[in-house]
C-alpha positions in Angstrom: 51.9 116.7 110.3 55.1 117.6 108.7 55.7 117.6 105.1 58.8 116.5 103.0 60.0 119.5 100.7 58.2 117.0 97.7 55.3 117.8 100.3 54.9 113.4 101.8 54.1 113.2 105.3 56.8 112.5 107.3 56.6 109.1 109.5 58.3 107.8 112.6 60.6 105.6 112.6 57.6 102.7 114.8 55.9 103.4 111.7 53.7 100.0 110.2 53.8 102.1 106.4 57.3 101.1 106.9 58.8 98.3 105.6 62.2 96.2 104.1 63.9 96.8 100.5 66.2 94.2 98.9 67.8 96.9 97.4 68.9 98.3 100.8 69.6 98.4 104.1 66.6 100.3 105.6 63.1 100.8 104.6 61.2 102.5 102.7 57.2 103.6 102.5 55.0 100.5 102.1 52.4 100.3 99.0 52.9 101.8 95.3 55.8 103.1 96.6 57.4 100.8 97.7 56.3 99.0 93.7 58.2 102.3 92.5 61.1 102.1 94.7 62.0 97.9 94.0 61.3 98.6 90.6 63.8 100.9 90.5 66.4 99.2 92.1 65.4 95.9 90.0 66.0 98.0 87.0 69.2 100.2 88.8 71.1 96.7 89.2 70.0 95.4 86.4 71.1 97.8 83.9 73.3 100.3 85.7 75.6 99.2 87.7 74.7 95.7 90.7 73.9 97.3 94.1 75.3 96.5 97.1 73.1 96.6 99.4 75.5 97.5 102.8 76.1 100.7 100.2 72.2 101.6 100.4 70.3 103.4 102.2 66.8 104.3 102.8 64.4 104.9 105.4 66.2 108.0 107.9 64.2 110.9 110.2 65.8 113.8 109.2 66.2 116.8 107.5 67.5 117.9 104.1 71.3 118.8 105.0 71.9 121.9 105.2 67.7 123.3 105.0 65.6 122.7 107.9 62.7 121.0 105.8 62.5 117.3 106.5 64.3 115.1 103.8 62.4 112.7 101.6 63.9 110.4 103.3 61.6 110.9 106.6 59.0 109.9 104.2 60.9 106.4 103.2 60.2 107.9 99.6 64.3 108.1 99.4 66.7 106.1 98.6 70.6 105.7 97.9 72.0 103.1 95.6 75.5 102.3 96.5 76.3 105.9 98.1 79.9 105.2 99.3 80.8 104.8 95.4 78.2 108.1 94.5 79.4 110.7 97.7 77.1 114.3 98.5 78.5 116.7 96.2 80.0 114.8 93.9 79.7 115.0 90.1 80.6 112.0 87.4 80.0 109.3 89.9 78.2 107.4 86.9 79.6 107.4 83.1 78.0 108.5 80.0 76.0 105.6 79.4 75.2 105.0 82.9 73.4 108.0 83.5 71.8 107.4 80.0 70.7 104.7 81.1 69.6 106.1 84.4 67.6 108.7 82.3 65.6 105.8 80.8 64.4 104.1 83.8 63.4 107.3 85.0 61.2 107.8 81.7 59.7 104.8 81.9 58.2 105.2 85.2 56.9 108.2 84.7 58.8 110.7 85.9 57.3 109.0 89.6 60.8 109.5 90.4 63.4 112.6 90.6 67.5 111.5 90.3 69.9 113.7 92.5 72.1 113.7 89.7 69.6 115.7 87.8 69.0 118.6 90.7 71.2 121.6 88.6 68.7 120.7 85.6 65.4 120.8 87.9 66.6 123.6 90.0 68.2 125.8 87.0 71.0 126.6 89.2 73.9 125.6 88.0 75.7 125.0 91.6 72.8 123.6 93.1 74.6 120.8 95.4 74.0 117.5 93.3 73.3 113.9 95.0 74.1 111.7 92.5 73.4 108.2 95.1 69.7 109.7 95.3 66.1 108.4 94.3 63.2 110.4 95.8 59.4 109.5 94.7 57.6 112.6 93.6 54.3 113.4 91.7 51.4 112.4 94.4 49.8 109.6 95.0 47.5 109.3 91.8 50.8 109.0 89.6 52.1 106.8 92.0 49.0 104.5 91.6 49.4 104.6 87.8 53.1 103.7 87.5 52.8 101.0 90.3 49.8 100.2 88.2 51.8 99.9 85.5 54.7 97.7 86.9 52.0 95.4 88.7 50.6 94.7 84.9 54.4 94.2 83.3 53.9 97.2 81.2 56.5 98.6 82.7 59.8 96.8 83.3 62.1 98.1 80.3 65.2 95.8 78.9 67.8 93.8 81.2 71.6 93.9 80.3 72.9 90.9 80.6 75.9 91.7 83.4 75.6 94.6 85.3 78.5 96.5 85.8 80.3 97.4 88.7 80.4 100.1 90.9 82.8 102.6 90.0 85.8 103.3 93.2 84.3 106.7 95.0 86.4 109.9 93.7 88.6 111.8 96.5 88.2 115.9 95.5 90.5 117.4 97.9 87.3 119.9 99.5 85.6 116.5 101.8 88.3 113.9 100.8 91.8 114.8 101.3 92.6 111.2 101.5 92.2 107.7 101.5 92.9 105.9 104.5 94.9 102.8 104.2 94.0 99.1 105.8 92.8 99.7 109.7 94.9 97.6 112.0 92.0 96.0 114.3 93.2 96.5 117.4 91.1 98.0 119.3 92.3 101.0 119.6 90.4 104.2 118.5 92.5 107.0 117.5 92.2 109.5 114.6 93.3 106.8 111.7 89.9 105.3 112.2 88.0 108.2 113.3 89.3 109.0 109.8 87.9 105.7 108.2 84.7 107.0 110.2 84.2 110.3 108.8 85.1 109.0 105.4 82.1 106.2 105.5 79.6 109.1 106.9 80.4 111.3 104.4 80.1 109.0 101.4 76.8 108.7 102.8 75.9 111.9 103.3 75.7 111.9 107.0 79.3 113.8 107.5 79.7 117.3 105.8 83.0 118.6 107.5 86.5 118.0 107.8 87.8 114.6 107.1 90.3 115.6 110.5 90.3 113.0 112.8 88.9 114.7 115.6 86.6 112.3 117.7 84.3 114.7 118.9 80.2 115.6 118.6 79.7 115.8 114.7 81.8 112.4 114.2 79.0 110.6 116.7 75.9 112.6 115.7 76.5 111.3 112.2 77.2 107.7 113.7 74.1 108.0 115.5 72.0 109.7 112.3 73.3 106.2 110.6 72.0 103.8 113.6 69.3 105.5 113.3 68.0 105.4 110.1 69.5 101.1 110.6 67.0 101.1 112.7 69.0 100.1 116.0 69.4 103.3 117.5 66.5 104.7 118.9 67.5 107.5 121.4 68.4 111.8 120.9 70.9 112.6 117.8 73.0 114.6 120.5 76.8 113.4 119.3 77.2 111.9 123.2 77.8 108.5 122.6 76.6 106.7 125.5 75.3 103.1 126.7 72.9 103.4 123.7 74.7 104.1 120.9 77.5 101.9 121.9 74.4 99.3 122.0 73.3 100.1 118.7 76.7 100.0 117.1 77.3 97.1 118.7 74.1 95.3 117.6 74.8 96.8 113.9 78.4 95.0 114.1 76.8 91.7 116.0 74.1 91.7 113.1 77.1 92.0 110.4 79.1 89.2 111.8 81.8 91.2 113.1 81.3 90.9 116.7 80.8 87.8 117.7 78.2 87.5 120.7 79.0 84.3 122.0 82.2 85.7 123.4 81.2 89.4 124.2 78.0 90.8 125.6 75.9 93.5 124.0 76.7 95.4 127.3 77.4 99.2 126.0 81.0 99.5 126.4 83.2 100.8 123.9 86.0 98.6 124.5 88.7 96.6 122.5 86.3 94.5 121.1 84.0 96.3 120.1 86.3 98.8 118.6 88.5 96.4 116.4 84.7 95.2 114.8 84.0 98.2 114.1 87.5 98.8 112.7 86.9 95.2 110.9 84.0 96.9 109.4 85.5 100.4 107.9 88.1 98.2 106.4 85.5 95.9 104.3 84.1 99.5 103.1 87.0 100.6 102.1 88.0 97.8 100.4 90.5 96.7 102.3 93.2 98.6 100.4 
């Protein structure tokens, strides 16, 4: 049986042990894991910053970035909140007050959750890669049950601030994000600017960790395939070959988001102008339409 870094059993995308979590686009492990992650989301949304569901992610069957061991996302016990605002490897994407609130929530959850922003403290390695978007369950089933029972009993809900702060704009470190993209022309032409926008988005959500160079190649499309897989739209090999089934997955996602009108355009697996225009429109919504 495959296990994650923290010892959770890896689940298949079709597993009935996965269920939708209201705070994210995607699923998490059901039962006590769901109870704790739902409470984490509720409190993060109330006490840290407003969660954008379309910026937040859960289950994805994949390894830890840069390693061979399965990610906690593969077990349905990892979530990313407001991923584009807290990109993988970035530091200081939360204010000091927000970090204090995060640590208060984790303390109230009795150590059943750990935060990617603490990876350097956890590992003792001052150079460890941070993942400030990321939260994951730890401690085993007995701890999860105890904490979930506490939540269900209403004894560890914390305080709720009257109004949550807005997600901070994502920083732009030169090593991974040399430029932000301007608003894309929705012209149905998937040129360099559109590819760069895709790479920026994929890097912010931790799926693309290469140069943002506008290269419409294998690694860009592997990231998109893995993204669509995590959302439940793509079930085939993540191989960077963006063929019919990959395009169908993208079309279904864009239709679900309201960007591709299936009354006028078929979900046909063809990366034509209508599909590219819809994807450009979606990318603009993720960038705030600058």
